[in-house]
Backbone as CSV, one residue per row, in Angstrom:
resi,resn,N_x,N_y,N_z,CA_x,CA_y,CA_z,C_x,C_y,C_z
1,HIS,-41.381,25.457,32.297,-41.207,24.376,31.529,-39.808,24.375,30.924
2,SER,-39.051,25.426,31.022,-37.709,25.255,30.368,-36.805,24.674,31.364
3,PHE,-35.665,24.134,30.929,-34.661,23.290,31.693,-33.229,23.519,31.371
4,PRO,-32.739,24.725,31.084,-31.350,25.026,30.720,-30.496,24.767,31.683
5,THR,-30.628,24.959,33.051,-29.727,24.580,34.220,-29.771,23.120,34.560
6,ARG,-31.058,22.781,34.757,-31.286,21.335,35.209,-30.793,20.457,33.909
7,ARG,-30.952,20.883,32.596,-30.496,19.944,31.560,-28.978,19.753,31.697
8,SER,-28.289,20.929,32.018,-26.843,20.745,32.086,-26.473,19.876,33.200
9,SER,-27.146,19.953,34.361,-26.637,19.334,35.520,-27.069,17.770,35.388
10,ASP,-28.077,17.500,34.658,-28.787,16.004,34.315,-27.733,15.445,33.479
11,LEU,-27.242,16.288,32.410,-26.071,15.618,31.628,-24.842,15.247,32.275
12,LYS,-24.473,16.124,33.044,-23.146,15.849,33.950,-23.379,14.525,34.828
13,ILE,-24.443,14.506,35.476,-24.732,13.163,36.398,-24.791,12.085,35.513
14,LYS,-25.509,12.065,34.250,-25.585,10.900,33.486,-24.171,10.675,32.811
15,LYS,-23.438,11.622,32.475,-22.177,11.329,31.905,-21.222,10.710,33.009
16,ARG,-21.225,11.164,34.234,-20.520,10.424,35.286,-21.016,8.961,35.512
17,LYS,-22.295,8.597,35.394,-22.642,7.347,35.788,-22.223,6.580,34.498
18,MET,-22.324,6.916,33.327,-22.069,6.098,32.143,-20.493,5.838,32.168
19,ARG,-19.671,6.966,32.478,-18.216,6.659,32.637,-17.925,5.548,33.599
20,LYS,-18.580,5.454,34.823,-18.405,4.567,35.799,-18.778,3.084,35.334
21,ILE,-20.043,3.032,34.431,-20.294,1.807,33.944,-19.350,1.317,33.083
22,LEU,-18.829,2.149,32.072,-17.842,1.797,31.150,-16.601,1.470,31.602
23,PHE,-16.214,2.192,32.612,-14.948,1.780,33.496,-15.068,0.476,34.095
24,LEU,-16.046,0.118,34.527,-16.392,-1.228,35.208,-16.172,-2.327,34.191
25,LEU,-16.933,-2.085,33.101,-16.780,-3.148,31.863,-15.480,-3.165,31.427
26,LEU,-14.659,-2.167,31.319,-13.265,-2.320,30.882,-12.397,-3.160,31.886
27,LEU,-12.571,-2.964,33.177,-11.945,-3.663,34.323,-12.384,-5.132,34.141
28,ALA,-13.647,-5.447,33.913,-14.252,-6.757,33.869,-13.726,-7.594,32.719
29,PHE,-13.700,-6.829,31.552,-13.519,-7.487,30.249,-12.279,-8.497,30.173
30,PRO,-11.070,-8.117,30.564,-10.079,-8.984,30.468,-10.219,-10.421,31.344
31,CYS,-10.934,-10.236,32.512,-11.123,-11.374,33.455,-12.109,-12.368,32.953
32,THR,-13.334,-11.673,32.445,-14.446,-12.594,31.989,-14.001,-13.187,30.705
33,SER,-13.191,-12.497,29.820,-12.719,-13.219,28.577,-11.812,-14.171,28.691
34,ARG,-10.781,-14.094,29.800,-10.105,-15.251,30.047,-10.813,-16.357,30.563
35,ILE,-11.768,-16.115,31.517,-12.579,-17.134,31.940,-13.540,-17.945,30.948
36,ALA,-13.921,-17.128,29.964,-14.642,-17.750,28.910,-13.973,-18.506,28.055
37,ALA,-12.601,-18.034,27.885,-11.600,-18.837,27.123,-11.323,-20.180,27.666
38,GLN,-11.071,-20.142,28.898,-10.778,-21.448,29.618,-12.089,-22.298,29.424
39,ASP,-13.219,-21.794,29.772,-14.404,-22.657,29.583,-14.503,-23.329,28.252
40,ILE,-14.617,-22.421,27.309,-14.668,-22.914,25.947,-13.582,-24.046,25.399
41,HIS,-12.417,-23.626,25.933,-11.235,-24.602,25.524,-11.538,-25.858,26.359
42,PHE,-11.926,-25.871,27.532,-12.067,-27.018,28.378,-13.360,-27.864,27.780
43,ILE,-14.380,-27.315,27.267,-15.445,-27.980,26.822,-15.076,-28.644,25.432
44,GLY,-14.272,-27.897,24.598,-14.178,-28.282,23.347,-12.961,-29.326,23.099
45,LYS,-11.961,-29.453,23.997,-10.821,-30.257,23.742,-11.165,-31.688,24.149
46,ARG,-10.643,-32.687,23.369,-10.891,-33.913,23.711,-9.700,-34.639,24.630
47,SER,-8.450,-34.147,24.331,-7.382,-34.835,25.030,-6.398,-33.814,25.064
48,VAL,-5.917,-33.620,26.216,-4.646,-32.540,26.592,-3.525,-33.171,25.732
49,ASP,-3.206,-34.210,25.829,-1.877,-34.763,25.087,-2.077,-34.626,23.715
50,THR,-3.132,-34.955,23.024,-3.350,-34.859,21.539,-3.265,-33.457,21.128
51,CYS,-3.972,-32.440,21.993,-4.006,-31.161,21.604,-2.537,-30.457,21.669
52,HIS,-1.793,-30.811,22.525,-0.408,-30.335,22.723,0.526,-30.915,21.498
53,ALA,0.176,-31.868,20.894,0.917,-32.566,19.906,0.613,-31.934,18.441
54,LYS,-0.310,-31.259,18.470,-0.730,-30.451,17.195,-0.546,-28.977,17.218
55,ALA,0.191,-28.492,16.150,0.375,-27.023,16.100,-0.931,-26.274,15.931
56,ASN,-1.879,-26.758,15.188,-3.102,-26.060,15.125,-3.931,-26.021,16.292
57,CYS,-3.639,-26.799,17.268,-4.365,-26.495,18.369,-3.788,-25.394,19.336
58,LYS,-3.024,-24.785,18.940,-2.344,-23.487,19.811,-3.478,-22.397,19.936
59,ASN,-3.593,-22.020,21.182,-4.488,-20.879,21.381,-3.739,-19.559,21.507
60,PRO,-3.645,-18.850,20.450,-2.742,-17.606,20.502,-3.441,-16.423,21.426
61,ILE,-2.472,-15.584,21.803,-3.027,-14.322,22.413,-3.179,-13.462,21.128
62,LEU,-4.392,-13.256,20.694,-4.727,-12.521,19.400,-5.698,-11.595,19.677
63,TRP,-5.351,-10.238,19.289,-6.490,-9.195,19.230,-6.559,-8.461,18.088
64,LYS,-7.654,-7.768,17.900,-7.844,-6.892,16.808,-8.312,-5.491,17.404
65,LEU,-7.616,-4.517,16.847,-8.136,-3.050,17.176,-8.974,-2.774,15.887
66,LYS,-10.183,-2.056,16.133,-11.046,-1.774,14.970,-11.752,-0.551,15.155
67,THR,-12.285,-0.010,14.069,-13.097,1.113,13.951,-14.091,1.098,12.919
68,ASN,-15.204,1.427,13.358,-16.534,1.333,12.339,-16.432,2.549,11.422
69,LEU,-16.253,2.214,10.176,-16.164,3.227,9.101,-17.498,4.082,8.993
70,LEU,-18.649,3.336,9.122,-19.912,3.948,9.131,-20.058,5.024,10.330
71,TYR,-19.618,4.687,11.430,-19.673,5.642,12.677,-18.871,6.924,12.197
72,ASP,-17.550,6.603,11.696,-16.714,7.579,11.319,-17.301,8.561,10.178
73,ALA,-18.061,8.142,9.301,-18.599,8.858,8.313,-19.751,9.805,8.780
74,PHE,-20.278,9.526,9.939,-21.191,10.286,10.564,-20.605,11.129,11.880
75,VAL,-19.296,11.282,11.691,-18.368,12.122,12.537,-18.562,11.409,14.079
76,VAL,-18.663,10.251,14.190,-18.737,9.718,15.538,-17.438,8.827,15.790
77,PRO,-16.405,9.391,16.316,-15.129,8.658,16.575,-15.467,7.506,17.421
78,ASN,-14.766,6.254,17.106,-15.002,5.082,17.777,-13.869,4.112,17.857
79,ILE,-13.665,3.342,18.730,-12.663,2.223,18.754,-13.198,1.029,19.327
80,SER,-12.729,-0.057,19.004,-13.084,-1.357,19.602,-11.905,-2.437,19.561
81,ALA,-12.099,-3.438,20.439,-11.106,-4.403,20.388,-11.781,-5.807,20.485
82,GLU,-11.223,-6.669,19.904,-11.798,-8.008,19.705,-10.783,-9.006,20.196
83,MET,-11.026,-9.796,21.051,-9.913,-11.015,21.550,-10.357,-12.354,21.221
84,HIS,-9.379,-13.045,20.591,-9.635,-14.465,20.245,-9.742,-15.201,21.576
85,LEU,-10.814,-16.206,21.695,-10.894,-17.000,22.988,-10.550,-18.391,22.789
86,GLY,-10.445,-18.764,21.515,-10.150,-20.159,21.282,-11.415,-20.781,20.604
87,ARG,-11.227,-21.850,19.856,-12.269,-22.597,19.116,-13.187,-21.835,18.380
88,ASN,-12.559,-20.689,17.668,-13.367,-19.909,16.631,-14.359,-18.914,17.641
89,TRP,-14.229,-18.735,18.827,-14.921,-17.749,19.674,-14.196,-16.427,19.879
90,SER,-14.838,-15.427,20.048,-14.358,-14.124,20.315,-15.119,-13.274,21.227
91,ALA,-14.525,-12.211,21.999,-15.308,-11.252,22.654,-14.890,-9.959,22.266
92,GLY,-15.671,-8.972,22.227,-15.327,-7.615,21.708,-15.858,-6.606,22.729
93,LEU,-15.206,-5.439,22.767,-15.574,-4.326,23.651,-15.396,-3.079,22.853
94,GLY,-16.325,-2.093,22.775,-16.179,-0.902,21.863,-16.678,0.298,22.812
95,TYR,-16.203,1.443,22.264,-16.625,2.813,22.822,-16.705,3.828,21.732
96,TRP,-17.626,4.598,21.832,-17.861,5.721,20.939,-17.860,7.040,21.723
97,TYR,-17.706,8.302,21.179,-18.034,9.521,21.788,-17.938,10.574,20.843
98,THR,-18.997,11.304,20.838,-19.041,12.708,20.079,-19.850,13.675,20.714
99,TRP,-19.414,14.734,20.811,-20.199,15.872,21.607,-20.176,17.183,20.845
100,TRP,-20.380,17.177,19.631,-20.421,18.367,18.838,-21.575,19.367,18.961
101,LYS,-21.464,20.665,18.879,-22.627,21.533,19.063,-22.196,22.915,18.313
102,THR,-23.141,23.557,17.789,-22.920,24.921,17.419,-23.976,25.917,17.849
103,ASN,-23.638,27.056,17.914,-24.536,28.148,18.564,-24.551,29.343,17.800
104,PRO,-25.506,30.169,17.691,-26.784,30.097,18.553,-27.973,29.273,17.882
105,CYS,-27.668,28.587,16.854,-28.788,27.876,16.244,-29.072,26.466,16.851
106,HIS,-28.389,26.053,17.871,-28.623,24.974,18.752,-28.584,23.651,17.763
107,ARG,-27.462,23.523,16.886,-27.182,22.182,16.055,-26.402,21.341,16.872
108,TYR,-27.066,20.432,17.540,-26.291,19.482,18.458,-26.353,18.053,17.856
109,TRP,-25.286,17.297,17.991,-25.143,16.030,17.561,-24.249,15.234,18.748
110,ARG,-24.815,14.841,19.633,-24.243,14.322,20.902,-24.579,12.862,21.179
111,SER,-23.576,11.985,21.271,-23.752,10.730,21.582,-22.486,10.138,22.125
112,TYR,-22.649,9.173,23.133,-21.467,8.404,23.647,-21.990,7.167,24.288
113,GLY,-21.167,6.162,24.316,-21.566,4.871,24.885,-20.591,3.794,24.647
114,GLY,-21.063,2.641,24.944,-20.176,1.380,24.569,-20.888,0.207,24.319
115,GLU,-20.249,-0.796,23.829,-20.928,-2.102,23.386,-19.986,-3.148,23.739
116,ILE,-20.767,-4.335,23.982,-19.843,-5.536,24.208,-20.548,-6.716,23.375
117,ASP,-19.866,-7.708,22.688,-20.273,-8.592,22.061,-19.659,-9.894,22.066
118,ILE,-20.246,-11.050,21.703,-19.483,-12.349,21.628,-19.854,-12.961,20.249
119,ARG,-18.871,-13.503,19.760,-19.090,-14.137,18.376,-18.491,-15.579,18.226
120,LYS,-19.057,-16.063,17.280,-18.660,-17.539,16.860,-18.348,-17.536,15.303
121,TYR,-17.092,-17.844,14.974,-16.757,-17.833,13.446,-16.871,-19.265,13.007
122,PHE,-17.160,-19.220,11.737,-17.447,-20.667,11.065,-17.223,-20.542,9.489
123,GLY,-17.098,-21.640,9.000,-16.823,-21.540,7.485,-15.372,-21.972,7.214
124,SER,-15.133,-22.181,5.826,-13.719,-22.560,5.363,-12.863,-21.326,5.666
125,GLN,-13.232,-20.005,5.562,-12.277,-18.983,5.683,-11.963,-18.993,7.249
126,ALA,-12.827,-19.339,8.277,-12.343,-19.316,9.616,-11.467,-20.339,9.911
127,LEU,-11.381,-21.476,9.196,-10.365,-22.449,9.418,-9.011,-22.048,8.874
128,LYS,-9.004,-21.207,7.951,-7.672,-20.645,7.374,-7.007,-19.612,8.352
129,SER,-7.776,-18.788,8.930,-7.284,-17.606,9.680,-8.185,-17.260,10.741
130,HIS,-7.809,-17.131,11.996,-8.415,-16.716,13.097,-9.229,-15.442,13.051
131,LEU,-10.345,-15.259,13.450,-11.294,-14.115,13.445,-11.579,-13.675,11.969
132,THR,-11.711,-14.480,11.033,-12.072,-14.268,9.786,-13.200,-15.004,9.345
133,GLY,-14.022,-14.812,8.291,-15.005,-15.621,7.782,-16.319,-15.198,8.319
134,HIS,-17.309,-16.103,8.162,-18.619,-15.909,8.476,-18.687,-15.970,10.234
135,HIS,-19.659,-15.103,10.668,-19.659,-15.115,12.150,-20.969,-14.887,12.565
136,LEU,-21.467,-15.385,13.776,-22.862,-15.115,14.464,-22.481,-14.679,15.762
137,GLY,-23.357,-13.850,16.411,-23.088,-13.516,17.763,-24.235,-12.739,18.325
138,ALA,-24.000,-12.336,19.583,-24.832,-11.364,20.320,-24.161,-10.182,20.594
139,VAL,-24.885,-9.041,20.599,-24.297,-7.877,20.698,-25.205,-6.858,21.741
140,SER,-24.627,-6.104,22.463,-25.406,-5.185,23.570,-24.702,-3.832,23.475
141,GLN,-25.480,-2.757,23.446,-24.913,-1.432,23.535,-25.641,-0.621,24.548
142,MET,-24.936,0.450,25.127,-25.683,1.249,26.094,-24.884,2.713,25.882
143,GLY,-25.838,3.682,26.187,-25.350,4.990,25.952,-26.431,6.005,26.119
144,MET,-25.995,7.309,25.560,-27.091,8.195,25.646,-26.844,9.104,24.445
145,TYR,-27.803,9.870,24.024,-27.675,10.816,22.804,-28.625,12.141,22.982
146,ASP,-28.226,13.139,22.149,-28.929,14.252,22.268,-28.862,14.946,20.834
147,VAL,-29.970,14.794,20.087,-30.019,15.044,18.712,-31.044,16.377,18.505
148,GLU,-30.505,17.412,18.027,-31.247,18.635,17.788,-30.634,19.455,16.553
149,PHE,-31.318,19.689,15.488,-30.766,20.376,14.348,-31.542,21.757,14.182
150,GLY,-31.748,22.437,15.251,-32.499,23.830,15.097,-33.981,23.735,15.320
151,LYS,-34.502,22.406,15.584,-35.861,22.360,15.553,-36.200,21.495,16.886
152,ARG,-37.142,20.608,16.964,-37.313,19.780,18.109,-36.320,18.718,18.264
153,GLY,-35.934,18.721,19.466,-34.901,17.749,19.808,-35.287,16.617,20.826
154,ASN,-34.426,15.464,20.741,-34.640,14.450,21.498,-33.289,14.196,22.500
155,MET,-33.490,14.145,23.570,-32.407,13.950,24.580,-32.667,12.718,25.442
156,SER,-31.735,11.646,25.326,-32.195,10.449,26.131,-31.650,10.441,27.413
157,ASP,-32.163,9.579,28.384,-31.642,9.095,29.542,-30.820,7.802,28.992
158,PHE,-30.770,6.883,29.982,-29.902,5.667,29.607,-30.577,4.964,28.632
159,SER,-29.971,4.659,27.410,-30.576,3.772,26.431,-29.654,2.587,26.141
160,TYR,-30.355,1.444,25.634,-29.696,0.310,25.409,-30.097,-0.458,24.160
161,THR,-29.268,-1.233,23.644,-29.770,-2.193,22.642,-29.225,-3.665,23.026
162,ILE,-29.994,-4.671,22.587,-29.541,-5.974,22.585,-30.060,-6.737,21.406
163,GLY,-29.254,-7.401,20.741,-29.479,-8.097,19.450,-28.661,-9.234,19.128
164,ALA,-29.033,-9.869,17.831,-28.299,-10.925,17.323,-27.714,-10.278,16.065
165,GLU,-26.392,-10.858,15.645,-25.624,-10.126,14.475,-25.229,-11.342,13.635
166,TYR,-25.068,-10.993,12.405,-24.407,-11.829,11.514,-23.511,-11.030,10.542
167,GLY,-22.188,-11.608,10.199,-21.469,-10.784,9.339,-20.480,-11.628,8.659
168,TYR,-19.552,-11.036,7.953,-18.466,-11.796,7.253,-17.186,-10.859,7.302
169,THR,-16.017,-11.408,7.586,-14.748,-10.789,7.770,-13.793,-11.110,6.744
170,PHE,-13.545,-10.086,5.803,-12.704,-10.376,4.766,-11.128,-10.141,5.190
171,PRO,-10.242,-11.027,4.857,-8.805,-10.722,5.196,-8.307,-9.793,3.868
172,ILE,-7.747,-8.667,4.289,-7.223,-7.837,3.159,-5.641,-8.216,3.123
173,SER,-5.039,-8.250,4.269,-3.582,-8.735,4.287,-3.503,-9.642,5.635
174,PRO,-2.278,-9.930,5.812,-2.117,-10.900,7.102,-2.632,-10.196,8.252
175,ARG,-2.434,-8.864,8.483,-2.961,-8.174,9.692,-4.103,-7.263,9.494
176,VAL,-4.624,-7.181,8.306,-5.604,-5.974,8.166,-6.932,-6.820,7.492
177,SER,-7.997,-6.522,8.070,-9.087,-7.077,7.552,-10.274,-6.053,7.584
178,LEU,-11.502,-6.489,6.754,-12.672,-5.630,6.639,-13.820,-6.504,7.079
179,ASP,-14.594,-6.039,8.123,-15.812,-6.771,8.560,-16.994,-6.104,8.104
180,LEU,-18.056,-6.731,7.447,-19.206,-6.335,7.064,-20.341,-7.146,7.921
181,GLY,-21.295,-6.439,8.509,-22.254,-7.110,9.378,-23.447,-6.214,9.690
182,MET,-24.409,-6.934,10.193,-25.569,-6.117,10.774,-26.268,-6.910,11.852
183,ALA,-26.851,-6.238,12.908,-27.291,-6.780,13.977,-28.946,-6.434,14.076
184,LEU,-29.733,-7.428,14.263,-31.270,-6.975,14.575,-31.636,-7.270,15.978
185,GLY,-32.482,-6.377,16.544,-32.720,-6.493,17.950,-33.740,-5.602,18.351
186,TYR,-33.430,-5.311,19.787,-34.343,-4.363,20.378,-33.723,-3.082,20.865
187,PHE,-34.275,-1.894,20.632,-33.571,-0.692,21.170,-34.639,-0.026,22.172
188,GLY,-34.287,0.287,23.515,-35.073,0.654,24.403,-34.523,1.813,25.227
189,GLY,-35.291,2.451,26.052,-34.990,3.601,27.004,-35.911,4.681,26.876
190,THR,-35.734,5.633,27.796,-36.647,6.975,27.740,-35.794,8.092,27.300
191,TYR,-36.546,9.118,26.704,-35.908,10.262,26.297,-36.932,11.385,26.334
192,LYS,-36.526,12.728,26.372,-37.201,13.893,26.567,-37.244,14.502,25.100
193,VAL,-38.540,15.019,24.742,-38.764,15.731,23.621,-38.710,17.290,24.069
194,TYR,-38.040,18.157,23.480,-37.998,19.436,23.667,-37.832,20.441,22.426
195,ASP,-38.284,21.653,22.775,-38.044,22.707,21.684,-37.019,23.649,22.048
196,PRO,-35.956,24.018,21.248,-35.122,25.069,21.593,-35.772,26.449,21.207
197,ILE,-35.846,27.256,22.348,-36.465,28.578,22.126,-35.352,29.547,22.755
198,ASP,-34.913,30.584,22.044,-33.911,31.440,22.467,-32.753,30.665,23.078
199,THR,-32.557,30.950,24.297,-31.375,30.093,25.050,-31.933,29.059,26.024
200,HIS,-33.133,28.731,25.788,-33.921,27.695,26.634,-34.157,26.374,25.957
201,TYR,-34.367,25.337,26.724,-34.650,24.265,25.982,-36.145,23.731,26.627
202,VAL,-37.101,23.967,25.995,-38.463,23.846,26.447,-39.038,22.501,26.389
203,TRP,-39.156,21.730,27.432,-39.519,20.448,27.620,-41.059,20.156,27.134
204,GLN,-41.334,19.203,26.309,-42.590,18.812,25.816,-43.275,17.566,26.380
205,GLU,-42.406,16.526,26.430,-42.855,15.366,26.937,-41.755,14.309,27.123
206,THR,-41.948,13.378,27.993,-41.179,12.187,28.047,-41.636,11.054,27.492
207,ARG,-40.923,10.341,26.802,-41.304,9.103,26.018,-40.328,7.867,26.247
208,ASN,-41.083,6.823,25.940,-40.293,5.426,26.056,-39.984,5.083,24.518
209,ARG,-38.741,4.632,24.378,-38.208,4.255,23.072,-38.356,2.594,23.027
210,ARG,-39.285,2.136,22.178,-39.546,0.711,22.027,-39.406,0.503,20.538
211,TYR,-38.350,-0.147,20.025,-38.072,-0.268,18.729,-37.429,-1.874,18.479
212,PHE,-38.025,-2.344,17.530,-37.568,-3.748,17.090,-37.248,-3.445,15.591
213,GLY,-35.927,-4.007,15.305,-35.411,-3.979,13.869,-33.840,-3.818,13.924
214,PRO,-33.248,-3.420,12.817,-31.863,-3.231,12.720,-31.268,-2.271,13.964
215,VAL,-30.408,-2.725,14.521,-29.794,-1.784,15.668,-28.374,-1.508,15.534
216,LYS,-27.769,-2.083,14.410,-26.357,-1.865,14.224,-25.920,-2.347,12.812
217,ALA,-25.091,-1.544,12.167,-24.510,-1.909,11.009,-22.960,-1.811,11.024
218,ASP,-22.168,-2.652,10.433,-20.621,-2.670,10.351,-20.134,-2.522,9.098
219,ILE,-19.218,-1.617,9.073,-18.311,-1.579,7.869,-16.979,-1.195,8.661
220,THR,-16.283,-2.261,9.148,-15.185,-2.092,10.129,-14.095,-2.447,9.633
221,LEU,-13.030,-1.682,9.836,-11.531,-1.897,9.428,-10.865,-2.241,10.783
222,ALA,-10.210,-3.456,10.595,-9.502,-4.105,11.718,-8.073,-4.392,11.531
223,PHE,-7.224,-4.158,12.723,-5.682,-4.340,12.692,-5.562,-5.341,13.527
224,GLN,-4.828,-6.522,13.292,-4.522,-7.503,14.196,-3.244,-7.304,14.761
225,ILE,-3.298,-7.636,16.214,-2.121,-7.676,17.032,-1.913,-9.030,17.686
226,GLY,-0.743,-9.553,17.459,-0.467,-10.899,17.991,-0.387,-11.988,16.685
227,LYS,0.193,-13.173,17.129,0.308,-14.294,16.060,-0.967,-14.855,15.729
228,ASN,-1.206,-15.111,14.423,-2.243,-15.864,13.908,-1.749,-17.247,13.459
229,TYR,-1.790,-18.323,14.185,-1.043,-19.538,13.870,-1.516,-20.147,12.662
230,ARG,-2.963,-19.872,12.493,-3.627,-20.518,11.262,-2.987,-20.017,10.035
231,THR,-2.842,-18.782,9.966,-2.290,-18.158,8.838,-0.820,-18.581,8.646
232,GLU,-0.078,-18.522,9.653,1.366,-18.842,9.396,1.514,-20.368,9.199
233,LYS,0.689,-21.157,9.558,0.843,-22.541,9.219,0.037,-23.148,8.017
234,GLY,-0.599,-22.013,7.318,-1.283,-22.527,6.058,-2.560,-22.960,6.244
235,GLY,-3.324,-22.618,7.312,-4.671,-23.086,7.716,-4.855,-24.275,8.556
236,MET,-6.019,-24.582,8.966,-6.199,-25.793,9.789,-6.615,-27.069,8.938
237,LYS,-5.893,-28.234,9.231,-6.003,-29.218,8.346,-7.211,-30.047,8.959
């Protein structure tokens, strides 16, 4: 019932699969974002001539690099990027990775994965500056984890979340902002329950994770890259 060798090989296989999935997402993100931006812009605009005549109709190439301070507090290094699509829409892609361990007490805290989200900003603050103010959106995460602090442990196979989020982004300076938010949804996947005994990990059972409730919390620090025409023009009239 112990699986030290198999456990190690399974982790390597899962890590390779996850890296392939995240790599494909990274490749697809710029293309899908630009397609979405074109579709949203096409649906929203009334007249090409009218739009070109107004400075506030400009669709800037605007990015934000972000880190979730809550993840950092739990020693989970993370980074994400959010791209402005136009008409107060944005798309984001994130990644986190931590693989800490100590021996011989078997104190593991392992987790890595990625997320993708789509947001719609609204309200008076959103009219003053892109990617700020109230926002609603959809978010999905995928990854794996291995949590064990000297007693019974949980090691996941492929896990995922999908949910709806709400938040508010506060501008701190023209290029720095703080995002507070929370997502509610579903957390699913399978995981192995095991007991660490000497140098072995003794499998007990395999369970399915079926959870409804909060799936993400954000206290995110963001740095803007690119021009924000609304800020520079004094807001949208």
